[in-house]
C-alpha positions in Angstrom: 19.3 61.7 0.0 19.6 60.7 3.6 18.8 56.9 2.5 21.5 57.0 0.0 24.2 57.6 2.8 22.1 54.6 4.7 22.8 52.1 1.9 26.4 53.1 0.9 27.2 52.7 4.8 25.7 49.9 4.5 27.7 48.5 1.6 30.8 50.1 4.0 30.0 47.9 6.1 29.6 45.0 3.9 32.9 45.6 2.4 34.7 45.6 5.6 33.7 42.3 6.9 34.4 40.3 3.6 37.9 39.8 4.9 36.8 38.2 8.3 34.1 35.9 5.9 37.0 34.8 3.9 38.9 33.7 7.3 36.2 31.8 8.4 36.3 29.9 5.1 39.9 29.0 5.7 39.0 28.0 9.2 36.3 26.0 8.0 38.8 23.9 5.8 40.8 23.3 8.3 38.4 21.9 10.5 37.6 19.6 7.9 40.8 18.3 7.6 40.9 17.8 11.4 38.1 15.8 11.3 39.1 13.6 8.6 42.4 13.2 10.3 39.9 12.4 13.5 38.3 9.7 11.4 41.1 8.0 10.4 42.9 8.0 14.2 39.4 6.5 15.8 39.3 3.7 12.9 43.1 2.7 13.8 42.6 3.2 17.1 39.5 0.7 16.9 41.1 -2.1 15.0 44.1 -1.3 17.6 41.2 -2.5 20.3 40.5 -5.6 18.1 44.1 -6.3 18.2 44.5 -6.7 21.6 41.1 -7.8 23.0 42.2 -10.9 20.2 45.8 -11.3 22.1 47.8 -10.1 18.8 50.8 -8.5 19.5 49.2 -6.9 22.6 52.3 -5.3 24.0 52.8 -3.1 20.4 48.8 -2.4 20.1 49.1 -0.7 23.6 51.6 1.2 22.9 49.9 2.0 19.7 46.8 2.9 21.2 47.8 5.0 23.6 49.9 7.0 20.6 46.4 7.2 19.0 44.5 8.3 22.2 47.1 11.3 22.6 47.1 12.0 18.4 42.8 11.9 19.4 43.6 14.4 22.2 45.5 17.3 20.3 43.4 16.8 17.5 40.6 16.9 19.5 41.9 20.6 21.2 42.8 21.8 17.5 39.2 21.1 16.6 38.0 23.2 19.8 40.2 26.1 19.1 39.4 26.3 15.5 35.6 26.4 16.3 36.3 29.1 19.4 38.5 31.4 16.7 35.6 31.2 14.3 32.9 32.0 16.8 35.1 35.1 17.9 35.8 36.2 13.8 31.8 35.4 13.9 31.2 38.0 16.7 33.5 40.3 15.3 31.7 40.7 12.3 28.5 41.0 14.0 29.7 43.5 16.1 31.1 45.2 13.0 27.4 45.4 12.1 25.7 46.6 14.9 28.2 49.3 15.5 27.3 50.6 11.7 23.6 50.3 12.2 23.4 51.7 15.9 26.1 54.3 15.4 28.7 53.6 17.8 32.2 52.8 17.7 33.2 49.1 18.8 37.3 49.4 17.5 38.0 48.6 20.7 36.1 45.3 21.1 36.7 44.6 17.1 40.8 44.3 18.0 40.4 42.2 21.1 37.9 40.0 19.1 40.2 40.1 16.3 43.4 39.0 18.5 42.0 36.3 20.6 40.9 34.7 17.1 44.5 35.0 15.9 45.3 33.5 19.1 43.0 30.8 19.4 43.7 29.7 15.6 47.7 29.7 15.9 47.1 27.3 19.6 45.4 25.2 17.1 47.3 25.3 14.2 50.2 24.7 16.9 48.9 21.6 18.3 48.1 20.3 14.6 51.3 20.3 13.8 52.2 18.5 17.6 50.2 15.6 16.4 51.1 15.3 12.9 54.9 15.1 14.2 53.7 12.3 16.9 52.3 10.4 13.6 55.3 10.6 12.0 57.2 9.6 15.0 55.3 7.0 15.7 54.7 5.7 12.6 55.1 2.0 12.2 55.4 1.4 7.7 57.9 -0.8 7.1 58.6 -1.4 10.3 57.7 -4.9 9.8 59.1 -6.3 6.5 62.8 -5.7 5.6 63.2 -3.8 2.9 66.6 -3.8 1.9 
């Protein structure tokens, strides 16, 4: 009968770990979006560098390249914070299982890990918001063509 309770305890631990695992899925999806943005920013920056090297619209291209570099830094920091958040969530799940298997109470550490993970994710989202706002503010679409 004692084995049954151990299996039930482990099943309960798995149930408790499901929510953080869903959070990891969301963070992974967000990292995927950020990675795609980084790729687009890098591609655009390379095109701007080629324009500068070929002496085409040097002043405008330099200004736009500076914006792309700032966007790249913001997005890079956002990815780093997402990864930190994911690592904290993974640590939370591991500690949850260790506490259950080794019979100690990790409640305070779990709370701290969760709060740190949320702060990292909040900062990542704020940096992402800043990058998107910067992209919108510095959009060059339609600036070379008279649309009226």
